[in-house]
N, C-alpha and C positions, 0 to 999 in steps of 0.2 A: 558508806557511800551506797546509793541505790544502784543495783546492777541494771544496765541498759535494758535487759530483757524484762525487768520487773517494773519499768516505768509505765505509768498510766498515760492515757491520751492527753491529759492536760498538764502533765509534769513538764517542768523546764529542763531542757537538756543540760547535763553537767559538762562544763568545759573539760576537755581531755588535756592531760599534762604531758609535755615532751621535755627532753633535755637538750639544751643548746650546746654549742661548741665549748663553752666555758664550764660545762658541767652543772649549770644552774637550771633548776626546774622552771618552766614557764608554761603558761596556759595557751592552748591552741583553740581559738574560738570555733564554736560549732556553727555551721551555716544556719541562717535564719530560715523559718518555714517557707517564706516567699522565695528565697534563693533556691531551696531544695525543690520547690515546685517548678521553678524555671528550668531546672536541669532535666526534667522529664522529657523524653523525646516527643516531638510534635509531628503530626502528619505533614507530608510534603505539600506545602501550600500550592505549588505549581501544579502538581498532579490533581489536587482537589479542584483547582480552577479549571483545568482542562476537562475533567469529568463533568463539572457543573455546566460548562459552556456547551459541551456536546449534548447533555441532557436537554438543555434549553432549546437547542437547535432542533432536536428530535420532536419536541412538543410544539414547535412553531414559533418559539420566541427567538427568532434569528437576530434581531437588533440587540437584545440583551446578551446573547451568546457572543456576538462580534465585539461588543463593548468589553466583556470580560477578557477575551483573548487579546485585544489591543492593549488593555491595561497590563496584562501579564507580560506582553512583549516590551512594553515601555519600561517595566521593572527589570526584565531579563532579555535584553535585545538578542542574545545568542541562543535563546531557547528554540532549537530547531523544531521540536515536536509542536510547539505552539504555532509556529509559522506554518507548519504542514497542515495542521487542523484549520487554521484560519484560511489558508488557500483552498482547502476542500469546501469549506462553507461558502466562501466567496464564489467558487465555481458553481455550487448549487444555486446560488442567488443569481447567477448569470453574469457576474463580474469577472470575466475570464482574464482581462488584463490585470486586474487587482490580484487575482490568484497567481498569475504568472510572476508578478512582482514579488509576492511573498515567497514563492518557491525559489526564485532567483536569489533572494537574500539568504534563504536557508542553505542553498548550494554554495554560496560564498563562504558560509561558516563550515559546511561539511560537504566538500565537492564530490566525494565518492559515495554519496547516499543514493543507491540504486532506485529505491522506491520514489524518491523525489525527482530523479532524472526521468523516470518513466511517467510520473504524474505530469511533469512540466511538458514532456513530449506530447502527451494526450491533449493538453491545453493548446499547445502550438498547432496541432492538427485541427482543433476546433476553430482556430483563427486562420486556417489555411497557410500557416507558416511552416511549410513542409521541410525546408532546409534546416531550420532550427530544430525541428522534431527529429530529423534524421541524425543530426549531430549528437543530440542527447542520447538517442537510442544506441548509436554505435559506441558511445562511451559506456553506456550501461552494459552492453554485450561484452565489452572488454573486461569489465569488472565482475560480471556474473554470466560467463558463457555457458554454464550448465543450468541456467534458470530457463525453463521452457517458456514461461510467460513473457520474459523479456525478448526471447528470440521470436516468438509469435508476433509480438507488437511491432518489431522491426519488419518482419515479413509482411504483415498486413499493410504497413506503411508503403512498402515497395509495391504491393498489389494496388494500393490506392493510387499510386503514381504511374501505374501501368508499366512498371519495371519488373516484369514477370520473371525473367531469368534470374535477376538478383534476389527475388523473393524466395526462390527455391532453397538456397543455401541455409538461411536462418530457419526456415520452416522444417527442413530436414533435420537440422540440429535440434530443434524442439522435439521432434518425433523421437530422435535418438535418446534425448534426455528423459522423455516421458512417453513411452509408446502408447499410453492410454489417454493422451491429450486429444480429445475429440476436435477441438478448434484447430489445432495444428494440422491434423489430417485434412480437415475441410478446406482450409486456406491453401494447403499444399496442392489439393485437387484443383483449386481455382488456378494456381500458377501453372500446373502441368497442362490444364485444359487450354489456357491462353497461348501456350507455346506449341500446341497441337501434339503433345505427348499423351494421346488419349488412353492407352492402356494404363499408364501410371496415374492419370487423373481418375480413371474408373476405380482403380485399386484404392486410392486415397479416399475417395468419396464413400466407397463401400465400408472402409474401416471406420470412417466418421459416423456412418449410419449405424454400424454395429455398436459403437461406443455410446451413441446418443440416439436411441431408437425412436424417441418421441419428437425429434427435431425433423421437420419436413424438408429443410433446405438441402441437406445432402441427398435425400431421396429425389428431389427435383433435379439436382445436378446429375445424378446417376441417369435419370431419364434423358437429359440433354446429351450426355456423352454417348449413351446407347443409340440415340437417334443419329448422332454424327457418325457412329460406326455402322449404321445401316441395320441395326438390330431392333427393328420397330416394335415387334411384339413384346420384347423384354422392356423396351422403353415405356410402352403403354402400362405394363404392370408396375413399373417404378413410379409412374405418375399417379396411379391408383393408390399405391402405398403412401405417397406424399399427401394426397387429399385426405386419406384416412387419418394420418398423423395430425394434419391441420384441424380436423374436426374433433379431436380428443379434448 
């Protein structure tokens, strides 16, 4: 008998022999070449489709990208990532309601998905549906209370609704979680400024300016607060720094 290691590429595999329960030898068929090829692991078709759709969207082929994603979802209705990507592309296209609908379906499948809660909240804000956005963000904060970006998003929503005192708590939580989060300090400064806590506002804006020195906005706010404190010379210097940052 030819040893398996000595077989050539064109040789026919020799059936292997086994012994059955009765002690009689019997042949065990060797898998055909096509069957062996089918057993080879294949790439994840869903992942390939997602990557292809994203690439098409980036090169401007939005219709083709959406078609691929919708076909994938038709095959796999519970594919959360596909719905997330579809929602993002619909949002880029300006179809906010369609994007919200896809994220809603994704959240029905995976209700504790914090990125999708935050993404839907942002879309709700874009549609001026602030109560729905707040509900999503409060749930997200419960699920990820140490995530500074989630806390900032909730704080900014409160600022947008002129609920300044409520904004302070999540923004302070964001700063505690990440002391170098420039946006958290900046928006915290806005909240303090709005409730007339000027020393705290100034401190927050100054920290934001230190962390993001090329951003003119905290420098402008520093000037505003210094003006309110009657420190006009220092305010003028802050405004000059802001103009210099804008011209870079």
